[in-house]
C-alpha positions in Angstrom: -1.7 -13.4 14.4 -0.2 -14.4 11.1 1.7 -12.4 8.5 0.6 -12.8 4.9 3.6 -11.9 2.7 3.7 -11.8 -1.1 5.6 -10.0 -3.9 4.1 -8.2 -6.8 5.7 -7.9 -10.2 4.7 -4.6 -11.9 3.6 -5.4 -15.5 3.4 -1.7 -16.4 3.8 1.7 -14.8 1.6 2.4 -11.8 -0.1 5.4 -10.3 -1.2 5.3 -6.7 -2.6 8.8 -6.5 -2.0 10.8 -3.3 -5.6 11.9 -2.4 -5.1 15.6 -2.1 -3.4 15.9 -5.5 -5.8 16.0 -8.5 -4.9 18.6 -11.1 -1.4 17.4 -10.8 -1.8 13.8 -9.5 1.3 12.6 -7.7 1.9 8.9 -7.0 3.1 7.2 -3.8 6.3 5.2 -4.4 4.9 2.2 -2.4 1.4 0.9 -1.8 -0.2 2.5 1.3 -2.2 0.4 3.8 -5.5 1.4 2.3 -4.4 0.3 -1.2 -3.3 -3.1 0.1 -6.6 -3.6 1.9 -8.3 -2.7 -1.3 -6.2 -5.2 -3.3 -6.9 -8.0 -0.8 -10.7 -7.2 -0.9 -10.7 -7.3 -4.7 -9.0 -10.7 -4.6 -11.5 -11.9 -2.0 -14.5 -10.7 -3.9 -13.4 -12.0 -7.3 -12.4 -15.4 -6.0 -15.6 -15.9 -3.9 -17.7 -14.5 -6.7 -20.8 -14.4 -4.5 -20.5 -11.3 -2.2 -21.0 -7.6 -2.8 -17.7 -5.7 -3.1 -18.3 -3.5 0.0 -19.2 -6.5 2.1 -15.8 -8.1 1.1 -14.0 -4.9 1.9 -15.7 -4.7 5.4 -14.7 -8.3 6.0 -11.1 -7.9 5.0 -10.6 -4.5 6.8 -12.0 -6.0 10.0 -9.4 -8.8 10.0 -6.3 -6.7 9.0 -4.3 -5.6 12.0 -1.6 -3.9 10.0 -0.6 -3.6 6.3 2.4 -2.1 4.5 4.7 -2.5 1.6 8.3 -1.9 0.6 10.4 -1.6 -2.5 12.5 -4.6 -3.4 14.2 -2.9 -6.4 14.8 0.8 -7.1 11.9 2.8 -8.5 11.6 5.8 -10.7 8.7 8.3 -11.1 7.9 10.6 -14.1 5.2 13.1 -14.8 3.1 12.7 -18.0 0.5 14.9 -19.7 -2.8 13.0 -19.9 -6.2 13.8 -21.3 -9.2 13.1 -19.1 -12.9 12.9 -20.3 -14.8 15.3 -18.0 -18.2 15.4 -20.0 -19.8 12.7 -22.0 -22.6 14.8 -23.5 -21.8 18.4 -24.8 -23.3 20.8 -27.3 -21.6 20.9 -30.6 -18.2 22.7 -30.4 -17.7 22.6 -26.7 -14.8 20.8 -25.0 -15.3 17.4 -23.4 -11.7 16.7 -22.2 -9.3 18.2 -19.7 -5.5 18.1 -19.8 -4.0 16.9 -16.5 -0.5 16.2 -15.3 -0.2 12.8 -13.8 2.8 11.1 -12.2 3.6 7.4 -12.8 6.1 5.1 -11.2 7.9 2.0 -12.2 9.7 -0.7 -10.2 10.4 -4.3 -10.8 8.9 -5.6 -7.5 7.3 -4.6 -4.3 6.8 -6.8 -1.2 3.4 -6.6 0.5 2.9 -7.5 4.2 -0.5 -7.8 5.9 -0.9 -9.0 9.5 -4.3 -10.8 10.0 -6.2 -12.2 12.9 -8.1 -15.0 11.1 -6.0 -18.0 10.1 -8.8 -19.6 8.0 -9.4 -16.5 6.0 -5.6 -16.1 5.4 -5.6 -19.6 3.7 -8.6 -18.4 1.5 -6.7 -15.2 0.6 -3.7 -17.1 -0.5 -5.8 -19.0 -3.0 -7.6 -15.8 -4.1 -4.3 -13.9 -4.7 -3.0 -16.7 -6.8 -6.1 -16.9 -9.0 -7.4 -13.4 -9.3 -6.3 -10.6 -11.8 -5.2 -7.6 -9.7 -3.8 -4.1 -10.1 -1.4 -1.8 -8.2 -3.3 1.4 -7.5 -5.3 2.4 -10.6 -7.2 -0.1 -12.8 -4.6 0.3 -15.6 -1.7 -1.1 -13.6 -1.8 -4.9 -13.7 0.5 -6.9 -11.5 1.5 -10.5 -11.1 1.4 -12.1 -7.6 4.4 -14.3 -6.8 6.0 -15.9 -3.7 3.0 -16.0 -1.4 3.9 -17.1 2.1 2.9 -16.9 5.7 5.0 -16.2 8.8 4.5 -16.3 12.5 4.1 -13.0 14.3 5.2 -12.3 17.8 4.9 -9.2 20.0 8.4 -7.9 20.8 9.3 -6.4 24.2 12.0 -4.2 22.6 11.0 -0.6 22.1 13.9 0.0 19.6 13.7 -1.8 16.2 14.9 -1.8 12.6 12.3 -2.0 9.9 12.0 -2.0 6.1 8.4 -0.9 6.2 6.6 2.4 6.7 6.2 3.7 10.2 3.5 6.1 11.4 5.5 9.2 12.3 4.2 11.1 15.3 5.2 12.0 18.9 5.4 8.4 19.9 8.2 7.6 17.3 11.8 8.8 17.5 13.9 8.2 14.4 17.4 7.1 15.5 19.0 6.4 12.1 18.1 5.5 8.6 16.7 7.3 5.6 13.0 8.1 4.9 10.5 10.4 3.2 7.2 11.4 4.9 3.9 10.9 3.2 0.3 11.5 4.3 -1.6 8.2 3.8 -5.0 6.7 4.6 -4.7 3.8 7.1 -8.1 2.3 6.2 -10.5 2.3 3.3 -13.8 2.8 5.2 -14.9 5.9 7.1 -15.3 5.8 10.9 -17.9 8.1 12.4 -17.9 10.3 9.3 -14.2 10.8 9.6 -11.6 9.7 7.1 -8.3 10.8 8.6 -4.8 10.6 7.0 -1.7 9.8 9.0 1.9 10.8 8.4 4.0 7.8 7.5 7.8 7.7 7.3 8.6 5.5 4.3 12.1 4.0 4.3 13.5 5.2 0.9 16.4 7.3 -0.3 17.2 9.2 -3.5 20.3 8.0 -5.4 21.0 9.7 -8.7 17.3 10.2 -9.4 16.3 6.7 -8.4 14.1 5.9 -5.4 16.0 3.2 -3.5 14.8 1.0 -0.6 16.3 1.8 2.8 15.8 1.0 6.4 14.7 2.8 9.6 15.8 2.4 13.1 13.2 3.9 15.5 12.5 4.1 19.2 8.8 3.9 20.1 6.6 4.4 23.1 2.8 3.7 23.5 3.1 1.5 20.4 3.3 -2.2 19.7 6.3 -3.7 17.9 5.5 -6.9 16.1 8.3 -9.2 15.0 7.8 -11.3 11.9 10.1 -14.3 11.6 12.7 -13.8 8.8 11.3 -10.4 7.9 12.1 -8.1 10.9 9.7 -5.8 12.7 6.8 -3.5 12.1 5.4 -0.8 14.4 1.7 -0.9 15.0 
């Protein structure tokens, strides 16, 4: 196993829409696992330039063991009124747009972590990330990829760990200390046996004077794997 780590500089506001919010679209403060897999698949497809997008997505998702992100700087979210085109052809006098409330976020940088099985493909992804135009969430949120690195991953025997990254929050995880907010997120991009479940993640953030600030979590786990990344701490799989 190897950890692919890189930072993204947000060049604009971003909107990573929570799936069950539509009429009033709310954004995640960090990129969920599914969005990270999608970003890596986009880089892979654009750089290779000879494979269908879904084939690239299947290839990347198969190799990703775990993916998550964290804030490196405080973030802020605000709601805006937007106008969405809902019909392209209408009789004269009818309405073709719909007014929606959409939440956008802004932060200077996020750190992305993806643990992969395939060392050769990781080298290819590093080149792809450095060369491909990419976005955070929606297609209107361009980002700049910086500081792409790889780290060794080892399985820890400790069942108590401190982490900067989101943790799946269920009966196998006991929060000992730290600050976090729970969000329902997709773990993967592709359906499995016609199912597309969401999981509850505890994201290590805290609110300070209206700002969303990065935090840490100390958790005790059972029936789970704790992976230790050199120089970056642990993640719970």
